N, C-alpha and C positions, 0 to 999 in steps of 0.2 A: 483553399481548404473549404470543406462544408461544415455546417454547424447546425445545432438544434435551434428551433425557434426560441427567441429570448424576449418575448413581449410580455411575459408574466413573471411574477415573483415565484421563485422556487426555493423551498427549504432544502438546503443541500444535504445529500445523502452521505456526507463524509464528516467524521468527527476526529480531530487529531490533537494530541497534547501540545503540539508546536504552535497552535493557533490561538489568538486572543478570543475571549469569551464572546465578544460581539460578532465574531466571524462564525464560531461554532453554533451560535443561536440565531444567526442572521438569515435573511432571505434575500436572494439575488436574482436579477433578471438575466445576467450573463455569467456563465461559469467557464473558467479556463484553467489550464494547467501547464506546467513547464518544469524545468530543472536547471540547476546550476552545475554544469560539468566542472569537475575539479581534478587536479593532479598535483603530485609533489615533484618539483623539478629543482635539482641542485639544493635539496633540503628546504625549499620554499613552497608554500601553498600558492598555487595558481588557479585562476578561474577563467572560463571561456566566455567572453563577451561577443555579442553579435551586433552588426549594424543592419538596421532595417530601412531600406531605401524609401519605403512608403511613408515612413514617419521621420526619416533622417535622424534616427536616434540610436544610442547604444543601450542594449538591454540584454535580457536572457532569452533563450529559446522557449517559446510559449505560444499557446493558441487556444481557441475555443473547442469545445467538445463536438465531435461528429455525432450524428444520430445513432443511438444505441450503444454508445461508447462509455466506458467507465472513466472516472477521473484519472486513475493511474495509467490506463491505456492511452489516454490523451497525452499525458506528459511524455511518455516514451515515443509516441508517434511524432509529436511536434519536434522533438530533438532529432529524430531520424530524418524527418522531412527537411528541416531547416539547415542542419549541419552534417547530415550523413553519419551520425554516431548511433550505434546500437547500444543503448545503455540499459542498466538495471537500476532501480530506484534504491537509494540509501535512506539516510535519515530524512524525515519530513522537516521542512524549513518553514518559517513564518509565511502564512498566506497574506496577501495584500488585497484590500478592498477600496474601490474608488468609483466615481461616477463618470461614465462615458456617454456623451450624447443623451443626457438625462436618464440613463439607465444605470442601475447599480451593478457592479461587476466584482467578482472575486477571482483571484488567480492563486492556485495551490502550487507550491514548489516542493521539490525534493533535491537533496544532494545526489550527484551521480558521478562516481569515480571513473576516470578515463585512464586506461593503462598506458604505460610508457610506449612511445613509438606509434600510437594510434593517431591518425591524421583526420581532422574534420574536413568536410567538403561542403561549403555553403551552396545552397541550391540556386543562388543567383537571382531569385525572385523575392521570396520572403526575407532572405538574408543574402546580402551581397559581399559582406566582409565578416571575418571572425578574427578574434585577437585574444591570445593567452596573455594575461597580465597577473602581476602579484595581487593577491587578494585585497590588500590594503589600498593598492593603487586603483582598484576597480571602483572604490567609493567615489573617487574624483572623476572617473570617466563615464559613469552611468548618467544618462540624461535625466531620467525620472527619479525623483527622491523616493517614491514608493518602492523602487527596486532595491533599496538599501537594506530593508528589514530582513529579507531572506539571506542576504550576504552576511549581515552581522551574525545571524544564527550559525551560518557555516563557519565563520571565523572563530566564533566561540566554541563550537563543537571541536574544531581542530585544536584549539588551545587546551581543551580538556581531554584530548586523545579519544574522541568519540566518533570521529568520522568513519573509520573503517569498522562498520558494524555489520551484524548478521541478522536477518529477519527470522523470527519465529511466527508462523502464520497459522492461526486457528480458524477452521472452517466448520460451520454447522452444516450438516448434510442438506442437500437441496430438497425441495418439496417431494414428499413420498405419497404413494397411493393412500387413501384414507384408512386409518386403523380399523374403523368400524366395519369396513367392507372387505377386510382381508381375513380369510379363514385359515390360512396355512401358518407355518412357523413365523413368529414375529421377525426373526433375523433374516427371513427371506423376502420381507416386504420391500418391493422395489420403488424406484422413483416414478412419479407420475410424469405425464408428457411435459408439463411445465417444468418439473424438476430436471428432466433430461436437458431441456434448453438452459436451465440455470447452471447445470454442470458444465456445459460448453462455455457459458459466460464466466464461470469460476476459472476455467482453464485459461481463458484469455486474460483475466485479471492477474492470475499467477505469473504470467509472462513478464509482468512488470518487475518482479523480484527474482524470477527464475530459481525457485528453491531446488536444491540438488537432492534432498531427501524427502520422502513422503511416507507418512504413517497414517493409520486409520483403524477405527473399529472394524472388525471383520464382517459386520452385518452388511447386507447387500446394498442398502441405500447409501451408506457411507462410502463403500468401495466404488459404487457407480458415480458418486459425486467427483471423485478424484481421478477416475479412469481416463477421461479425455486428456488430462495433463500428463498422467503417467505414461499413456500410450504414445503421446507425441514425443516425449523425451526418452522413452525406453528406460524408465527408472524402475528399480525393483521396489514394489510396495511392501512395507512392513505393517503387519496387522498386530494389534494389541488387544488380546481378549479381555483384559481388565477394564477396558473402557467401552464395552458394549453397554447398552442401556440397562439390561438386567444385572450385569456384573457390578456396575457402578452403584446401582440401587441397593444391592445386597451387601456389597463390601466397598463402601466409599473410601475407606482408608487405603485399601489395596489399589484402587483406581488412582487416588492421589499420589501414592508412591510411584506408580507407573508414569504419571504425568510429570512428577518432579524429576524422575530419571531422564525423561525426554528433554525437559527444559534445561537440565544441567549440561546438555551437549551443545556447545557453542558452535552452531553450524547453520547454514541456510536450510530451513526445513518447514514443512507444512504438516499439520495433523488434522484429520477430519473426525468429527465426533457428533454425538447426539445432544439434544437440548438438556437432558438431565445431567450431563457430564460437564456442561459449560461452567456452572458455578464452582466446580472443583478446580478447573484449570484457571479460572479468573482469580480465585483465591491464591493460587500459587503465584500467578503473575503479580497480583497486588502486593504480595510480600517482598517482591524483588524490584519494585519500581519506586522512583521518587514520588512523593505525595501528590505533586501537581499532575504527573502523568497518570498515576493510579486513579485519580479522580475522574478520568475520562472513561475508564472501564465501565461496561454495563453493570448495573447494580440490582436489577430486578428481572424476574421471569417475564418474557422468554429469553432475555439476554441478547440473543441474536435471532433474526428471522431466518427461515430456511435459506441456505445459500449465502448467508452473511459471513463476513470475514473480519477477524482481528489481526492486526500486524503489530508485533512488539519487536523493537530492535535491541539486540544484545551486543555488548562490546567484548570482543575477544581479549583474553588475557586478564579479564577482571571477573572473578568468579560470580556467576549468577547476576551480573549487573545489567539490568535493562534500563533503557534511557528514554524510550518514546512509545506511544501507543497510537494506533489508527483504527477506526471502526468504519468499515465499508458496508453500506447497505447492499442487499442482493439485487440481481437483475430481475425485473418484472416485465412480462409480456406487454 
């Protein structure tokens, strides 16, 4: 696998409610990501361990970022490369941080449900063996104590019936052409060249959750931001007039009602909006999250940079219950 240079400290572009404060605020020389594949077999929670011949240890599928890759992309790529599973990301699990060869390293984990009958295929290089074990048994089989923290998160989420969650993904539209240089209707102001590249990066990141429903402000810069993902999956785009910039400024109560209606639908979905609409949707989310998770939400303008993403996981069958928050910084050239 290839990776980005790791010779300098990097303030990570990811904030998650599952991570300790020292990780959210920390700087690291090496950034990696992975997942804990899980399934229910005969009523029991099982997880997939892998054996890495290079280290002769039992661990989770994980690895360092490739150049230009987002952290969620890295997690799903590593699982695909090492054990041949095409996963989508579920709940974020506790990240781990430690020192390797005098360099500080952080590894971000997610839960990843594997359907019945799906067979993993170790690549024979990074991973030469894989083993499904009862979740509690995995504690005894893991070689590195640092790998236990995300497992404990997964076991706890299962005990509280939170593992089978659905992502609600909020996207601020990518960078648009400058407002001051645009003389036509504001709703027609398109993405700048950088914004078009950001839109492609947003589409790649969305693949980590693969949302099945897409909504957006009808203004062109929002539509263009989600078009690469919509086109790839041939999804019907739903536009919501109440969340255009002008409509939300004039009638914030109506915009809030439209957002609350969208949030109430427990399904895998993404909605793209403008900066002035973000505080409205953040307020809706804040009211439906535990205090610890809500504290991770942005609290001041601009809330998200252009192309930035918020992911909140909702538990089906529990009305309006959100359990986690992730804030992903946008792609930059």
